[in-house]
C-alpha positions as CSV (number, residue, x, y, z in Angstrom):
1,X,219.1,53.4,-5.2
2,X,222.1,54.5,-6.6
3,X,223.1,51.3,-7.5
4,X,219.9,50.8,-9.6
5,X,220.8,54.4,-11.4
6,X,224.0,53.1,-12.2
7,X,223.0,50.1,-13.6
8,X,220.2,51.5,-15.8
9,X,222.9,54.2,-17.2
10,X,225.5,51.2,-18.2
11,X,222.4,49.5,-19.6
12,X,221.9,52.6,-21.5
13,X,225.5,53.3,-22.2
14,X,225.8,49.8,-23.7
15,X,222.7,49.9,-26.0
16,X,224.0,53.3,-27.6
17,X,227.0,51.7,-28.3
18,X,226.2,48.5,-29.6
19,X,223.7,50.2,-31.8
20,X,226.4,52.6,-33.0
21,X,228.9,49.8,-33.8
22,X,226.3,47.7,-35.5
23,X,225.4,50.7,-37.4
24,X,228.7,51.6,-38.6
25,X,229.7,47.8,-39.5
26,X,226.5,48.0,-41.5
27,X,228.1,50.9,-43.2
28,X,231.5,49.2,-43.8
29,X,229.8,46.1,-45.6
30,X,227.6,48.1,-47.7
31,X,230.8,50.3,-48.7
32,X,232.8,47.2,-49.5
33,X,232.7,46.2,-52.9
34,X,231.8,42.2,-53.6
35,X,234.9,40.1,-53.9
36,X,236.0,39.1,-57.3
37,X,235.6,35.3,-57.7
38,X,238.8,33.7,-59.3
39,X,238.6,30.3,-60.8
40,X,241.8,28.1,-61.0
41,X,241.3,25.0,-63.0
42,X,244.0,22.2,-62.8
43,X,244.5,19.8,-65.5
44,X,244.5,15.6,-64.9
45,X,248.1,14.6,-64.0
46,X,250.8,13.9,-66.6
47,X,254.7,13.8,-66.7
48,X,256.9,12.5,-64.1
49,X,257.0,13.4,-60.5
50,X,257.5,17.2,-59.8
51,X,256.4,18.0,-63.3
52,X,253.2,19.4,-64.6
53,X,252.0,19.1,-60.9
54,X,248.7,21.0,-62.1
55,X,246.4,20.0,-59.0
56,X,249.3,20.6,-56.4
57,X,249.9,24.0,-58.3
58,X,246.4,25.6,-58.2
59,X,245.9,24.6,-54.8
60,X,249.1,26.3,-53.3
61,X,248.2,29.4,-55.3
62,X,244.9,29.4,-53.7
63,X,246.5,29.1,-50.7
64,X,248.9,32.5,-51.3
65,X,245.7,34.4,-52.3
66,X,243.4,33.2,-49.6
67,X,244.1,36.4,-47.6
68,X,244.3,39.1,-50.2
69,X,241.5,41.7,-49.9
70,X,239.0,41.8,-52.6
71,X,239.0,38.4,-54.0
72,X,237.7,35.0,-53.2
73,X,239.3,31.7,-54.9
74,X,237.7,28.5,-56.3
75,X,239.8,25.4,-57.2
76,X,238.7,23.0,-59.8
77,X,241.1,19.5,-59.7
78,X,241.8,16.9,-62.5
79,X,240.1,18.9,-65.3
80,X,236.7,20.4,-66.5
81,X,234.6,21.4,-63.8
82,X,231.8,18.7,-63.3
83,X,229.0,21.5,-62.7
84,X,229.5,24.4,-65.2
85,X,227.7,26.6,-62.9
86,X,230.7,27.5,-61.1
87,X,231.4,30.0,-64.3
88,X,228.3,31.7,-63.6
89,X,229.7,34.4,-61.3
90,X,233.4,34.1,-62.3
91,X,235.2,37.1,-62.8
92,X,238.4,35.4,-63.8
93,X,239.3,31.9,-64.9
94,X,242.9,30.5,-65.4
95,X,243.7,27.4,-66.8
96,X,247.0,25.2,-65.8
97,X,246.7,22.1,-67.5
98,X,247.9,19.9,-70.4
99,X,247.4,21.6,-74.1
100,X,247.2,21.0,-77.7
101,X,244.9,18.4,-78.6
102,X,244.2,17.5,-75.0
103,X,243.4,21.1,-73.5
104,X,240.5,20.9,-71.5
105,X,238.9,23.8,-73.5
106,X,238.8,22.2,-77.0
107,X,236.9,18.7,-75.9
108,X,234.1,20.3,-77.4
109,X,232.4,22.9,-79.2
110,X,230.5,23.6,-76.3
111,X,233.3,24.1,-73.9
112,X,235.0,26.7,-76.2
113,X,232.0,28.6,-76.9
114,X,231.3,28.5,-73.1
115,X,234.9,30.1,-72.5
116,X,234.1,32.3,-76.0
117,X,230.8,33.7,-73.9
118,X,232.8,34.3,-70.7
119,X,235.3,36.5,-72.4
120,X,232.9,38.5,-74.3
121,X,231.2,39.1,-70.7
122,X,234.4,40.7,-69.6
123,X,235.6,37.7,-67.7
124,X,239.5,37.3,-67.3
125,X,240.9,34.4,-69.1
126,X,244.6,33.2,-68.2
127,X,246.5,30.2,-69.4
128,X,249.9,28.6,-67.9
129,X,252.5,26.6,-69.2
130,X,251.5,23.7,-71.6
131,X,247.6,25.4,-71.1
132,X,248.9,28.2,-73.4
133,X,249.1,25.5,-76.4
134,X,246.2,25.0,-78.7
135,X,245.9,23.6,-81.9
136,X,246.0,26.5,-84.3
137,X,243.0,25.6,-86.6
138,X,240.9,24.2,-83.7
139,X,241.4,27.4,-81.2
140,X,244.1,29.8,-82.0
141,X,241.5,32.5,-83.3
142,X,240.0,32.5,-79.8
143,X,243.3,32.2,-77.9
144,X,244.3,35.1,-79.6
145,X,241.1,37.3,-78.8
146,X,241.2,35.8,-74.9
147,X,244.9,36.1,-74.0
148,X,246.7,37.6,-77.1
149,X,248.3,34.6,-78.3
150,X,249.3,30.9,-77.7
151,X,251.9,28.1,-78.4
152,X,251.7,27.1,-82.0
153,X,253.3,23.6,-83.2
154,X,256.3,23.7,-85.0
155,X,256.4,27.6,-84.9
156,X,257.0,28.0,-81.1
157,X,259.4,26.0,-79.3
158,X,259.7,24.6,-76.0
159,X,263.6,24.7,-74.9
160,X,264.4,23.6,-70.7
161,X,266.6,27.0,-70.3
162,X,267.3,29.7,-67.5
163,X,266.4,33.1,-68.9
164,X,267.3,36.2,-67.0
165,X,264.6,38.6,-66.2
166,X,266.2,42.0,-65.6
167,X,263.8,44.6,-66.7
168,X,259.9,44.7,-66.2
169,X,257.5,47.3,-67.7
170,X,255.3,49.5,-65.6
171,X,252.1,47.5,-65.2
172,X,250.4,46.1,-61.9
173,X,251.5,42.6,-62.7
174,X,255.3,43.7,-62.1
175,X,254.5,45.6,-59.0
176,X,257.2,44.6,-56.3
177,X,258.7,42.3,-58.5
178,X,262.8,41.9,-58.3
179,X,265.1,40.6,-61.2
180,X,265.4,37.3,-60.8
181,X,266.5,34.0,-63.0
182,X,265.0,30.3,-63.1
183,X,265.7,27.0,-64.8
184,X,261.9,26.0,-66.5
185,X,260.7,25.0,-69.5
186,X,260.1,28.5,-71.1
187,X,258.4,28.4,-74.2
188,X,258.9,31.3,-76.7
189,X,258.2,32.4,-80.2
190,X,254.3,32.5,-79.0
191,X,251.9,33.1,-82.4
192,X,250.5,36.6,-81.1
193,X,247.9,38.6,-82.3
194,X,248.6,40.2,-85.7
195,X,251.7,38.4,-85.7
196,X,253.8,40.9,-83.5
197,X,256.9,39.5,-82.1
198,X,255.6,40.1,-78.6
199,X,258.6,41.7,-77.5
200,X,257.1,45.2,-77.2
201,X,253.9,46.8,-76.2
202,X,251.4,47.2,-79.0
203,X,247.7,48.4,-79.4
204,X,246.0,46.3,-81.9
205,X,242.5,46.8,-82.7
206,X,241.3,47.8,-79.3
207,X,243.4,45.2,-77.5
208,X,246.4,46.4,-75.3
209,X,249.4,44.0,-75.2
210,X,251.8,44.4,-72.6
211,X,254.9,41.8,-72.3
212,X,255.6,41.2,-68.8
213,X,258.6,38.7,-68.8
214,X,261.2,39.2,-71.6
215,X,264.6,37.6,-72.4
216,X,266.8,37.2,-75.1
217,X,267.6,33.4,-75.5
218,X,271.5,32.5,-76.2
219,X,272.5,31.1,-79.6
220,X,272.9,27.8,-78.0
221,X,269.3,27.8,-76.5
222,X,267.8,29.2,-80.2
223,X,270.0,26.7,-82.0
224,X,268.7,23.4,-79.9
225,X,268.0,20.9,-79.4
226,X,264.5,21.3,-78.1
227,X,262.6,18.7,-76.3
228,X,260.2,18.2,-79.1
229,X,260.5,18.2,-82.2
230,X,264.1,18.4,-82.5
231,X,265.9,21.8,-83.7
232,X,267.3,23.9,-85.1
233,X,264.0,25.8,-86.5
234,X,265.4,28.2,-89.3
235,X,263.0,30.7,-88.2
236,X,263.8,30.6,-84.4
237,X,267.7,31.4,-85.5
238,X,266.8,34.0,-87.5
239,X,265.6,36.2,-84.9
240,X,269.1,35.9,-82.9
241,X,269.4,38.5,-80.5
242,X,265.7,39.3,-80.3
243,X,263.8,39.5,-76.6
244,X,261.2,37.0,-76.2
245,X,257.9,37.3,-74.2
246,X,257.3,34.4,-72.0
247,X,254.8,36.1,-69.8
248,X,252.3,38.8,-71.5
249,X,249.1,40.3,-70.5
250,X,246.3,41.8,-72.9
251,X,243.4,44.3,-72.2
252,X,240.4,43.5,-74.5
253,X,238.2,45.7,-76.2
254,X,235.4,46.5,-73.4
255,X,238.2,46.2,-70.7
256,X,238.4,42.2,-70.2
257,X,241.5,41.0,-69.5
258,X,243.9,37.9,-70.2
259,X,247.6,36.7,-69.4
260,X,249.9,33.9,-70.7
261,X,252.8,32.4,-68.8
262,X,254.7,30.0,-70.2
263,X,256.6,28.7,-67.1
264,X,255.2,26.2,-64.5
265,X,257.0,22.9,-65.8
266,X,258.7,22.3,-62.4
267,X,256.4,22.3,-59.6
268,X,259.5,23.4,-57.3
269,X,259.7,26.9,-59.0
270,X,256.5,27.9,-56.8
271,X,259.1,28.2,-53.9
272,X,260.8,31.0,-55.9
273,X,259.5,34.5,-54.5
274,X,259.8,36.3,-57.6
275,X,258.6,33.7,-59.9
276,X,255.1,33.1,-57.6
277,X,254.6,36.7,-57.2
278,X,254.4,37.5,-61.1
279,X,251.7,35.0,-61.1
280,X,249.7,35.7,-58.0
281,X,249.6,39.4,-59.2
282,X,248.6,38.5,-62.5
283,X,245.7,36.3,-61.0
284,X,244.7,39.3,-58.7
285,X,245.2,41.8,-61.7
286,X,242.9,39.5,-64.2
287,X,240.0,39.6,-61.9
288,X,240.3,43.4,-61.8
289,X,241.0,43.6,-58.3
290,X,243.8,45.8,-56.7
291,X,247.2,44.6,-56.9
292,X,249.4,46.5,-54.0
293,X,252.0,48.8,-54.5
294,X,254.7,45.7,-53.4
295,X,252.6,43.1,-55.3
296,X,251.0,40.0,-53.8
297,X,253.2,38.9,-50.5
298,X,253.6,35.1,-50.1
299,X,255.7,32.4,-47.9
300,X,255.7,29.1,-49.3
301,X,257.5,25.8,-47.0
302,X,258.8,22.7,-48.1
303,X,255.8,21.1,-46.8
304,X,253.6,23.7,-49.0
305,X,255.6,22.3,-51.9
306,X,254.9,19.0,-51.0
307,X,251.4,19.0,-50.4
308,X,248.7,17.6,-52.8
309,X,251.0,16.2,-55.4
310,X,249.6,13.6,-57.8
311,X,250.4,9.9,-57.3
312,X,252.6,9.5,-60.1
313,X,254.6,6.4,-60.8
314,X,258.2,7.2,-61.1
315,X,259.3,6.9,-64.9
316,X,261.6,7.8,-67.4
317,X,261.0,11.4,-69.1
318,X,260.2,10.6,-72.9
319,X,261.1,12.8,-75.6
320,X,257.5,13.8,-75.7
321,X,256.9,17.9,-75.7
322,X,256.1,20.0,-72.7
C-alpha cells in the first residue's frame, strides 16, 4: 500500500514538473524574437587560385556565424540565386563577387529593381571587394542609396598594399576590434554619397555615413602603379596625406543599413582574426541583430581556409583589374 502511494506521489510530481517546464519553455520561445535572415551571395569563380574565392569565402563566413544568436544564414553559390523567393524574408543580403559590368545585380533591370525594392523595405545591403564596383551610369545612384558609395572606374583605384588600421569609431561594427595591418587589394577613393571624401562621419539627407576602416596611403601607394589602369592619377596624388575609407557603413532613412568593404582579394586573409571580425560584426549589424561587446568571436583553421576552394587551373595573373 505504501509503495503504491509513493508511486502515485512521484507520478503526480513528475506530471507537475513536466507541465511547469513545458510552460516555461513555451514562454521562452514566445519571448525570443525571430532570427534575422542573412543571405550571403557568392559570385562565379574568377582569378587564379587563392584570389576571389567567393564561394569558399561565403561558406567560411557562414560557418563562423552559425552559432551567433539572433541570425540564420543562407548561402548562395556561383552567382544569382536560381529561386528568387529566397529574398522574401531576407533581413540582410551581402554580395561578394565580381563587379563592374559583370556584377550579378546589374545583369538585368529586373535584378536591379528587386534589390532596390529590398533596400526600400529596409533590408540591409552589403558589398565586398570587387562587389563594391558598378558602372556609374548603370547602378551608381542605386549603390549610393544602398551602401553609401561605390568604386568608379578611373576615379577610384585598386593598389595592393598594407594599410595600418589603428583607430576605430564608436560603432557596433568595431566592437572588440584591435589594431591590425594586412596586405590586400584595398580599393580607395570611392565615389561616395554627395561626393564626400569618406574619411569622416557625415549626415546627408537622412543617411548616416560612418567610415569604419580608415588609413592614409603612402606617397608611393598614391603614385602607383596600380593593377589597372596604370597610375599615377593626378586627383589621387592631390589627396596626399588624407585618410581613405576602405570600409564604411550607412544607416538609410527609415532605418535600413548598408556597408561596403573593399578588401577580400586574398582568401588567406580570412585567417586573420581582426580582418574576419570586422566583417562578421558588419554582417550581424547589417541584419539589425545585436553585436556583442567584444564582437563576433570565431576560429578558423588551415583546413577551414582550404575548404570549398574553386577548381581553378593555375595561371599567371594578368594585368586585368581587381
